[in-house]
Legacy VTK file of the C-alpha trace (Angstrom):
# vtk DataFile Version 3.0
C-alpha trace
ASCII
DATASET POLYDATA
POINTS 196 float
-11.615 -22.265 -116.273
-12.511 -19.174 -114.422
-9.408 -17.352 -114.412
-8.441 -16.215 -110.973
-10.686 -18.234 -108.688
-10.067 -21.649 -110.158
-6.273 -20.967 -110.336
-6.095 -19.854 -106.718
-8.056 -23.069 -105.668
-5.622 -25.340 -107.706
-2.510 -23.664 -106.328
-4.013 -23.985 -102.811
-4.777 -27.665 -103.326
-1.305 -28.330 -104.904
0.205 -26.869 -101.774
-1.869 -28.842 -99.531
-0.824 -32.068 -101.242
2.790 -31.041 -101.087
2.650 -30.103 -97.376
1.048 -33.672 -96.724
4.376 -35.148 -98.244
2.540 -36.494 -101.203
3.649 -34.339 -104.105
5.987 -36.747 -105.921
3.296 -39.604 -106.075
0.291 -37.290 -106.619
-1.365 -36.612 -109.921
-3.059 -33.782 -111.690
-6.379 -35.682 -111.027
-5.654 -35.838 -107.068
-5.047 -31.911 -107.122
-8.108 -31.327 -109.238
-10.091 -33.435 -106.860
-8.772 -31.583 -103.854
-9.574 -28.305 -105.503
-13.023 -29.360 -106.496
-12.326 -28.945 -110.275
-12.894 -31.466 -113.103
-9.604 -32.991 -114.242
-10.641 -32.246 -117.844
-10.822 -28.534 -116.807
-7.407 -28.583 -115.214
-5.407 -30.292 -117.871
-6.744 -27.677 -120.414
-4.437 -25.192 -118.602
-1.837 -27.117 -116.892
-0.180 -30.103 -118.466
1.887 -31.091 -115.592
2.521 -30.573 -111.762
5.555 -28.484 -112.684
3.300 -26.106 -114.616
1.304 -25.759 -111.388
4.510 -24.684 -109.598
5.070 -21.920 -112.360
1.542 -20.718 -111.680
2.430 -20.411 -107.915
5.533 -18.570 -108.714
3.630 -16.115 -111.077
0.945 -15.491 -108.630
3.627 -14.676 -105.853
5.284 -12.290 -108.423
1.883 -10.741 -109.018
1.347 -10.153 -105.276
4.822 -8.574 -104.954
4.135 -6.328 -107.950
0.871 -5.214 -106.536
2.659 -4.419 -103.259
5.219 -2.253 -104.874
4.700 1.464 -105.409
5.088 2.308 -109.148
7.486 5.011 -108.262
9.689 2.702 -106.094
12.678 2.768 -108.501
12.696 6.503 -108.446
12.442 6.958 -104.666
15.226 8.456 -102.527
15.338 5.266 -100.424
18.662 3.473 -100.610
18.731 0.534 -103.129
19.512 -1.951 -100.255
16.434 -0.924 -98.313
14.254 -1.146 -101.520
15.615 -4.439 -102.050
14.859 -5.501 -98.439
11.347 -4.419 -98.852
10.516 -5.977 -102.152
12.099 -9.493 -100.856
10.180 -9.194 -97.694
7.032 -8.683 -99.808
8.043 -12.026 -101.607
8.309 -13.866 -98.359
5.110 -12.510 -97.072
3.362 -13.559 -100.237
4.729 -16.995 -99.795
3.503 -17.347 -96.293
-0.147 -18.865 -96.977
1.813 -21.566 -98.972
4.609 -22.120 -96.576
3.886 -25.597 -95.453
3.754 -26.951 -99.084
6.802 -24.902 -100.110
9.004 -26.126 -97.230
7.832 -29.591 -98.079
8.836 -29.209 -101.655
12.204 -27.916 -100.657
12.888 -30.719 -98.553
11.984 -33.078 -101.346
14.114 -31.554 -104.043
17.256 -33.488 -103.000
15.200 -36.645 -104.183
13.879 -34.800 -107.266
16.752 -32.745 -108.876
14.881 -32.252 -112.292
12.008 -30.431 -110.452
14.533 -28.392 -108.451
16.383 -27.300 -111.739
13.204 -26.607 -113.328
12.301 -24.031 -110.932
15.653 -22.106 -110.951
14.828 -20.084 -114.165
11.760 -18.882 -112.440
13.535 -17.556 -109.516
16.081 -15.890 -111.685
13.309 -14.199 -113.680
11.670 -13.204 -110.394
14.966 -11.766 -109.104
15.650 -9.907 -112.320
12.181 -8.473 -111.944
12.875 -7.216 -108.318
16.163 -5.573 -109.398
14.360 -3.709 -112.242
11.549 -2.642 -109.830
14.102 -1.039 -107.369
15.942 0.705 -110.275
19.143 -1.436 -110.531
20.315 -1.965 -114.082
20.394 -5.592 -115.233
21.820 -5.399 -118.571
25.213 -6.790 -119.836
27.532 -8.941 -117.684
27.225 -6.639 -114.680
23.491 -7.106 -114.740
23.773 -10.892 -114.885
26.192 -10.862 -111.951
23.872 -8.505 -110.080
20.918 -11.101 -110.650
22.985 -14.139 -109.598
24.107 -12.375 -106.543
20.342 -11.511 -105.644
19.357 -15.110 -106.468
21.933 -16.337 -103.968
20.772 -14.006 -101.182
17.400 -15.088 -101.861
17.984 -18.876 -101.741
20.081 -18.489 -98.686
17.462 -16.485 -96.908
14.837 -19.118 -98.090
16.394 -21.603 -95.901
16.026 -19.351 -92.877
12.543 -18.406 -93.715
11.593 -22.150 -93.987
12.401 -22.521 -90.101
11.215 -19.111 -89.128
8.411 -19.668 -86.719
8.200 -15.975 -85.650
4.899 -14.080 -86.398
6.680 -11.079 -87.898
9.297 -13.043 -89.777
11.914 -11.400 -87.560
14.598 -14.053 -88.128
14.147 -13.898 -91.834
14.279 -10.041 -91.751
17.474 -10.087 -89.782
19.135 -12.537 -91.878
18.120 -10.892 -95.229
19.273 -7.545 -93.904
22.644 -8.986 -92.929
23.124 -10.616 -96.113
22.149 -7.589 -98.152
24.595 -5.516 -96.157
27.336 -7.994 -97.061
26.448 -8.155 -100.651
26.415 -4.341 -100.984
29.859 -4.154 -99.641
31.102 -6.919 -101.924
29.538 -5.470 -105.198
30.804 -2.096 -104.261
34.282 -3.489 -103.627
34.340 -5.209 -107.093
32.813 -2.485 -109.025
29.349 -4.022 -109.693
27.280 -1.395 -107.738
24.642 0.217 -109.561
22.953 3.397 -108.325
22.672 3.452 -104.473
19.704 5.889 -104.242
LINES 1 197
196 0 1 2 3 4 5 6 7 8 9 10 11 12 13 14 15 16 17 18 19 20 21 22 23 24 25 26 27 28 29 30 31 32 33 34 35 36 37 38 39 40 41 42 43 44 45 46 47 48 49 50 51 52 53 54 55 56 57 58 59 60 61 62 63 64 65 66 67 68 69 70 71 72 73 74 75 76 77 78 79 80 81 82 83 84 85 86 87 88 89 90 91 92 93 94 95 96 97 98 99 100 101 102 103 104 105 106 107 108 109 110 111 112 113 114 115 116 117 118 119 120 121 122 123 124 125 126 127 128 129 130 131 132 133 134 135 136 137 138 139 140 141 142 143 144 145 146 147 148 149 150 151 152 153 154 155 156 157 158 159 160 161 162 163 164 165 166 167 168 169 170 171 172 173 174 175 176 177 178 179 180 181 182 183 184 185 186 187 188 189 190 191 192 193 194 195
């Protein structure tokens, strides 16, 4: 499989299938056919549709990483603003696949195993986000910070799913409000890391 090009085609095809409401009954062969790739080639890299969802998550992580300045963690920008920027980068990276992602989110109530399968990937992404902005993630305090950011992301995800504004204004407003609330909470209970 040609690394990036074929993977991108497969992810796009998978999200198109999901957007049509066919995810649960679709097969890897269906996705391979949609992508114009032989099934035998696909299954060498992905043994299940869940692995394609992981590939989607990793591609979004890569897009976020590319968009973040390497000195981001050491900048004088307040942590809350840095978190705002990095999470908005994530939602922007998700935009091309929005129809498929929204359809998958709607189907998770009928498919709890897939929903649970995706949770560790989200946790890992939020941990990476905290590290990128210079927030410590070690120990119990780190675990609680990660869980807090997961909560903020998942709640904002629901807003993003119905946000039809071109500039994601509703998503930005909700995310900013939740980050302010979370910042006050972590400061009140002594979980705050560096603020600048």
